[in-house]
N, C-alpha and C positions, 0 to 999 in steps of 0.2 A: 509308922505313920510321921514320927518326927522323923526317922532316917532319911523317907525318900526324901520330905523337903530339904533336909541340908544336903544328902546326894545332888538334888536338883540345881542346888545354890553352888556345890562345888562348879558344877559342871559351866553355869552360866559366867561364873568369875573367871575361870579359866578361857572359857572363849572370849569372853572382853579384853582381856591380858594378852591374847595371841591375835585378835579379830584383824588387825592391820596387816598381817601378812597375804591375807585373800582377798578380803573385803575392799571398794573404793572409796568407803568414807566410814571412819570411825565413830559418826553419829548414826549410824545401822541401827535400828531399833526392832525387838521383838516384839510378835505377836503371840499370843497366849492361844488356849483352844478357843473362849470367847472369838477374837478378832479372827482366825482361822476360817469358823464357820462361817461370819458374815462376809468375808471375802468372797468366800465359795458359795453365796446366796446371790452378791451380785454379777458372783461372772457367769453362774448360768443364768441369771435372767439376761444377761445382754446378749448370750447366744439363743436365746428361747426370741429375741428382738430380731435376730437377724434371721433366723426360722420363718417365725410365724408370724411376726410383728408386734407381736406384743409383750411388753417389758414385765414379765413376768416368772415365778417358778413355784410350783408347790410344794409345801416343806415336805412330804414326803419322798418326793425325788432329793431336795436335798438333805435328808438323814441317810439316803443310802448313797448317794455321792460321797458323803461326810465319812461314812464307815469305810468305805471301799476306796478311799483316800490315805485313811491314817494308815492300812494295811499295806496299801500298794508303797508309799513312802519310808513306812519302815522295812522294807524287803521282807515282809514276813508272808508266808503262803495263805492262799484261802480257800479252803476246801467247800466245794459246792456254792459258794457266793456268787450272784448271778453280776455282770459287769454290769454298770448301768448304761443307760445310752449316750454314743459320742462319748465315752469318759478320757478318751486322747486328745480329743479338743477340749474339753473343760480341765485338764490336768496342764496343758500346756498354758492356757488363759491363765490360769490361777500362778503358776510360777512366773509370765508374766508382767501379774498384776503385783504380785510380790517385790519384783525385781525394778520394776518402772516408780513407785512408791517407796523405795529404801529402806524395805523391813525383810526380815527374815520371820521364819515359824521354829519352834521347838524340837521339831524333828529335823529343820538343817541346822541348828545348832548341836544336836545331839552327834550329826553325823560330823560335822567341823570339829569337834571336839576330838572324834578319838584321833583325826590327820594332826591336831594342835598342841595335844599334850605333850608334856615333857615326861623326863624317866624320875623327877621325883614327884608327878601328880599320880594321882590313884589308876590305876589300872582301868576300871570302868566301873563308875560309880553306879548308873544309872543303864540297866541294858533296855533293848528293842521293846520288848514284852511287857515291861515295867511302865515304860513312855507310853507305851500304846494304852493303859490300861489306864493311867491317870488322865491322858488327853480324851476318851471314850467315857469316862465318869464311872470305871471300874471301882478304883479304888477306894479306900476310906478315907480318903483326904478331900474327897469330892462333898463332903458335907458342910452344907455351909452353915454358919453360927443362925442366919434368920431363919426364917420357917419357908419352906417353900409351897407353894400350892399344889393339892395332888393333879390338878387339870388344868389346862391352860382356861387364861383369862378371857374371857370375849369383852367386846365394847362396854355392854351394858352393865357387865360386873368390876368393873376396871375400880379400883379403888381411886377414893379422890383427894388422896394426898401424895406427896411427895416422893420417889423413889431414892430409897439413899443410894443403891447402887448404883443407879442412872446418875445421880449426881455426882457421886465420885468418879465415875466416867469422864463426865465433860470435864472436872478438873484435871485428871487426867490428861485430856484431849488438850485442853492451853498448854500443859506444860509441856507435852509430846511437840508440839510445834515449834517452840522455844530450842527442841533439838536436832528433829527432824522436819522440815519443812515441806518434803516429798509426803505425807502421809497426806491421801486425801482424805481418807475417812476421819482422820481427827480434825480436819476443816470445817468436815459436814456436819458436824455434829457442834460445834462450835460458833459456827459464820453467823447464823440467827439466834443465839442463846445469850448473853439476853437478845431481846426484838431490836434489829436493825431493819425493819421492813426487806429484810433479801430472804424470801420465800424460794417456792421451788424457780419461780419465772427468775428470779436473780441468778440463783444455783445455775442454773442451765445455761444461761446465756455466761457465765464463769466457766461453765466446764464447756462450752463452746469454742470458745476464747483459749483457753489453755490448749485444747486440741487443734487448734490452728498454729499455733506457737510450739507446739510440741515440749508445753512447761507442764510443772504442778499448776494444781489449782489456785495454792499459797503464791504461789511466784506470779501467775496471772494478775492473782488481783494488786498485789504490791506495785507491780510495773505498770499498772495500769494509774494508779493513783500516785506514783510519781510521776508517773509523765505527766499529770494534768498539774501537779502542783507545783513542779520544775521544769517541763519543759516551754517553750516558746511557743507561737502561732503555726509554727512552722513544724515542730518536734512533737506537738499537745497532738490525743486524737482527734479525730474528726466530730462536729455535733450528731454525726448519725450512727456512732459508735454506738451496739447493743448497750455496753456498762454505763454511758453515760446516765440513763433514766435511773439508777443505783447509787451512782456518785457519792452519796451522802452515808448511807449504808455501809458501803466498801472503803470510806475514810475512814469511821469509829471504827471499825475491826482493824482496820492497818495502825489505826492510831493507837488504840489500845496494846496490839501484840509489841507496838517500840516501845512502848513504857516498861512490857514485861523483859523488854532487850534491854533495856537501860538500867534496869534493876540487876540482871543477871550480870551483867559486866560490868558496873559499877560500885555493888560490895564488895570487899573483897572475903569476909566472911559467909561462905556457903550455908550456914544453917543460919544465919540472917537473913540474906538474901533470899532463900527457900520459903521461910517463913513470910516475909513481904510481898513476895508475889503471889503465896497463896494468900493471903489478906487482899491482895487487889482484885483476884478474881472472886473473892468473896463481897467485896463492895459493888462490883459491877453486876453481879447477881442481883443483889438486896435493894439496889438502888430503885428508888420507888416505891417501897414497900412497906408496908406499916407493920408493927410488932407483932399484931396478932396472926399474921398471915402464916399459914400450915409451912410454907417453903421456907419460913426464917428458920426454925427450928432446927431443920433436918440440915440446911445451908452450915447452919454453925455447927452442929453436931461434925461432920464430914471436913471441916475445917479445923475443928481439934483435934480429928485422927491422922489427918495430912502432917499437920507439925508436930507431932508426937513422933511419926513415923519419920521426919526429915530429921528429929534431933538423933533419932536413934542410929539411924546410916551414918550421920556426920561422925557420932563418936565412934563408930566401928571402922570408916576408914581413918580418924585420925590413931587409933587404935594400932590397926595392922601397918601403918606408915613408921610408926615408933618401933614396933618390932622386929622389921624388916634392917632397920637401919639405913632405908634406899632414901636419899634427899628428894624433895620436890621436885617436878619438872620444872624447866627455868626457859625465860624467854629465848629464843633462838638470836643468834650475836646480828645477822643480816635484818632483826625488825628493826623497822624504823622508831616506833612507839613501844616501850618494852612496856609500860602500865599497860597500855590496849591490847599485847600480845598475851600479857600475864592474868589480865583482869576478865574473871568468867570462868575461867579454867577448871577451876574445883566446885567451883557453883553446878558448870555442866557433867562432872562426874557425880556430882549429889543426884541429879536428876534422874540420867543415865541409870543409876544403879537403885532409883525412886521406881523407875520404870518396869525395869527388869525383875522386880519384886513382885510389883501389879502382873506382869506375864506370865510368873508363875501359882497365881492365885487357882484355887480349884477349880475348873470349871463350870457353867450353869446347869444344872441337872433338865431345867425346863428349857429345850428350845424357843418351843413357842411363843414363851416369855421374853424370849432371846429375839427374838427376828422379827417381833411384832413391837420391839418397846419404843415408847416416841422418845424422839430427839428431845422434845422441851421436858426435860425433868422439873421444870418450875412446876408446873400446871398440870393436876392430877386428870383432868378432862379428856385427855389426848389430843393429839397432836399428828407431826407426821414424823414416818419413821423414812430408817437410812433409804430401804429400797424405794419407798415414795419419792423421797427426796434427788434419787436416781434416778427417776423415771422422769423423761422429758414432757412438760404439760404440752395437751392437745391446742393446736393453732387456733383462735378465733377465728371463725368465717365472715360475721360481721352482719350476717342475713338469720333469720329464726326460718325456720324448716317450714314448707307448706301445708296444708292439711291434707288430712289422708285420704277425704274425697278427689283435691284436687291432684294429689300425685299419683294415686290409680287412673285417672284420665291421661297424665299426663302420660302415663306408661300403655297406656292404649292405644291412643295417637302415635305413640310411636311406632307400636308392633303393626298396624296398618300399612298394608303395601303402597306405596307412592306410585302414582300412573303419570307418566308424565305426557302432557299434551300436545301435540304437534302445534307449529306454528303456521302460520299465512303471511305469504309475501307476497303482494299485489303491486306488479310495475306498469302505469300507464303513461303513454308518452302524449303530453301536451303541451301547452306553451309553460314556461318558467312561473316558479314561485307559485304553486300549487301543491297542498299537503289536504289530504283526506285520511278521515278515521271512521273503521267499518267495525262495526261489532257483529260478530260471527255467535253460534249459540255456545262457546265456551270462552273463549276469550275474546280480548280486543285488540285486534291486528291493525297495523298503521299500513296503511298504502302510500309507498315511497313513489313521487313522480320526478322524474327525470326531468332538469331544464333545455334538454338540446332541441333544437329546433325540428317539428314533426313533417314530414311529408305530405304535402294535401295534394287529392285529387281533387277534381271538380266534375261533378257528378248532375247530369241534368235534369231538372225538375221540371215538369210543365212544357208549357207550350214557349215558353216563352226562353226557355233556354235557360234557366238561372241555374248557377254551381253554388254547391252548397261542399263545405271543405268538412274533413274530417282527419282524425289523428289517429296513429297506431298506439295501439296498448298491448299488454302482453300479462300473464298471468301465472306465477308460479308457487309450487304446492312444496311443502318440505314433507314429509312422512307420512301425508294421506291425502285423498281427493275430496274435493268440497264435493257434497251431495244435497242438494236441496238447498244451498246459500243463495240469496237473491243477490246477483251481480249488477251493480247500478254504476260501475266504473264507466258504462258508455255512453251515461246520461252524461259526464264532465266533459267528452271529447263532441258533445253537439251542443254545445252551450246556443242557449239565444242570442247570446253579446259576440259578436261576431269580431268587437279589438279583444276580446280575452281570448277567445276560440281561434284567433290566426284567418279568419273572412274575410272577405273584401272589402278594400275600402268606400269611402263615400263618391269615388268616379265610378266605380263601377257599378254603383248602384244607379247613375246617373245616367250611363250609358244602355242600359237596360231600357231606358225610354220612360222609366218613373210608373210603369204600368202597373208598380203594386204599391199599394198605401199601404194603410194601419190596417186595412181587413188582412191584404195578402201578406203581411207580417203574422199577423194570428193565426192565419192556415196554416204559414208554414212550421209555428210552434205546435200546431196539432197535430200534422204529420210525423215531426220529431216525436213528439209523445208515443203515438202509435206505432211508430218503427223500432222506439226501444221496448215497448211492450211487445212486439212478437221476438223479440230476441232477449227476453227475461231469464228464459229458462236453459239458453246456448248463450254460448261466446261470440260475440260479433268476429265474423266475417272480414278480411281484406277482399275490398274488391279492386281489380283488376283496373287499373288505369288507362281509358283510351288515348293513342296518341294523337287524336285528331282534339279533344279536349282538354289536353292539358294548359294547366292558366300560363301566362305570361308573367305572370308576379315570382312563380318556381321558375324560370330560366335566369341562367349566371347573370351575374350583371344588373337582372332587373328585380331585385328584392325590393320589394315595399314600393312598386312603383306602378302605377294605373295608367293605362294607353289603352287608346277607343279602337274599338275593330273597326276595320278598312272595307268599307261597300263598293261593290263593283258600279263603274256606270254603264249606260245602255250602250250592247254592241262590244264590250272591250272581251265578253270570252268568245266571240265569234272570232275577234281580230284576235286575239293569243294563241288561237287552236289553228288559223291560218299563218301563224309567223313559226311554229311548230314545225308544220308541214313544208 
């Protein structure tokens, strides 16, 4: 047990000494067993969302992929083990997540150690099989000091006190943001603890802003707050920006991390700087809480433990520096401000050593508790998990669903076949400015009347040779023939008003000798009605005009004028025939 712990520390120490040769940043942090399985859960949930649309994954699938991942990354053969579905995609996304967050896992550290170790270093302090047993929880070092429940806890049986392990992880997350600001999991645990009104909606908006700019969550938050505080009208984000409504909470978070960075860079003694940073986190967590709160005792316990570990690590670093005889690193000659270049360097080394020691902690044996643990470690009544926080909330529609009866009726109406009813168009050629609406058995059909001047024909009526003008009309149907419809359009062309229907003028009535009075007019109306009744079920036919009966009113150049008929005098016909001979 003790030998394995020392071998792991030796492996990590040599990796830190030579990591600048192969890594892009010296502030790369290490993920232990618990951090590895948390990343695997997020990756699998994201892949399920792309395939099925639901951001979630079963615990059994995570455990199966976790075991296969440990054997695969360690290059150990698996006999009879089933390969998880889409494992190649899961492995690729897992490695991409580690690279994007500037982190490495313990298996990667073991592989880099074999390439980076020197001649004076031990040959192979930890073999692949030992590391696999350690990560899977099969070694004796995985026994926790605290009691582990025999079965996964449920929300109903969850204790009402604070979890010391969750609080310790919260402290380490704040300290890790000072070393590696690209760690999105560390920001997710600290963004809304203590309460800053930055729940799931704020985290989702921050995640979308980070993806749009291809940056980390911490950089997206800090750049937005800096642009608001320092930018002018043309540089500051617009009022419609999604993060505008979370400005107060984001400002509080960025201001708190700025205070921690000031303590990191201004205090030359790393032990004092580490202790003050832990005290600042403690004060923020206990702000507004009474002394009798159960969270106060748990926070005080974690604070004392961290301060003791910081003191031990600082003493070990000083002893190693004195024994080696190597002077500490000095600021470079081209640095403008030497104090700034040197300030905080030892404190960062202290935090890196503290985080590496936490990464080497034995893994949690109860994976169900680990993956479903609430982020809000100060309240034991339940909160938001990592998986729930990364799941985007559903967009509200703003309207409540209809009752079940109405929804069923709407579906039935949509299922009924729709029958298109043909339309009817009737064109009647009469005088200008006339429009008629006629209702058929199905729809209302609009009769469009053209304003063109109709051709009139004079039809002799009775013995006096009266003339009656009629108008042309035509009926057009689309898709179906009218059967049994009453066609009253002919009445419009046989109007009793001669001025509206295009009849003769007053002088024509005078030339007829005035033989018709009021009684004759009524008789004419009755004849028109009788004539229209005969053609009720048949379309009216055009009557061929007679050459001798054409009215002079329709001759060219004589429109609208009325002339008297020429009567022959006595003997005029005989004289005319004689002259022709």
